[in-house]
N, C-alpha and C positions, 0 to 999 in steps of 0.2 A: 615684662621688662626685658629689654635686649641687653645681654651681658657682653657680647662681642660683636663689634661692628662688621657688617658685611660689605666689603670693599670689592666692587666689580672689577677694579683695575688690577687686583692682586692675582697673579697666576698661581694655581695650585701645583703645577709641574715646573720643569725647568724653563727658563726664559730663553727661547731660541729666537733670534732675530733674523729677518731676511732684509737685505739691502739690495735695491735695484740700482745699478750703476752703469756708467760708461767710463772705461779707462783707456788711457792712451800710452802706448809704448813709444820709444824714440823713433822719430821719423813717421809716425802714424798720425794722420790728421783726421781720420774718420772714426777711430776709436772701436773698442770691442764692448758689446753689451754683456753685462755680467749680472749674476745673482750671487750674493754672498750670504752664507748661512753661518751663524756663530752663536754661541751661548755667552751671555753677558748679564751682569746685574742691572744694567740700565742702558738706555739708548745712547747716551754720551760715550760710555765705555765701548759699546758695540761699534760706534763710528770710528773711534780711535783705533781699535783693534783691527777693524776692516782696512783702514788706511795703511796701517803698519804692514799688514799681510800683503796688500797690493804693492807696496814699495819693495818688500822682500821678493816679490815675483817679477820685479823689473819695470813696473808701471811708473811713469813719471808724473802723471796727473790723473785725477778721477773726478767725475761729476756724479755725486750721489743724488739720485732722483727721489727715491722713496725709502722709508724704513718702516717696518712693521714687525709684529710678532707672528710666528707660525703657531696657529691655534690647534691644529690637528696634525698628526703624523702623516706626512705625504706618502702616498702609495705608488707613485710613479717615479721612474728614474728620469733624470739624474738627481732630483730633489730628495728622494728617499735615502739614498746613500749619503748625500750631503748633510741631511738632517742627523743621521746616525753619527757622522763624523763630528758634527757640532756638539752632540751629546757627549762625545768622548774628548772634547776640549779643542778640537781642530777649528780652524777658520776655513770653511769649504767655499771654494770659488768655482762657480759654474760659468763657463764661457759659451757664448752663442755667436756662431759665425766665424 
């Protein structure tokens, strides 16, 4: 008899999300590719916190392309530092280009 359900969707560790996005600053029509790493209890909260952080950084608009969970600790920079920052409660924004 099974006494506790095994839910494959439940993470044993902290829930660190990665959001792949393109954000736009004033006068910028091409946008900047971003990866955003943050810890959140669910994906809706992760999206809200990511958008708030982008607004604080001066971005006027953002297209959020993908969201997922980081399943393993990254070993390459800049994601390794961003992951550590997310564990410490920061919203880490990695800019490309």
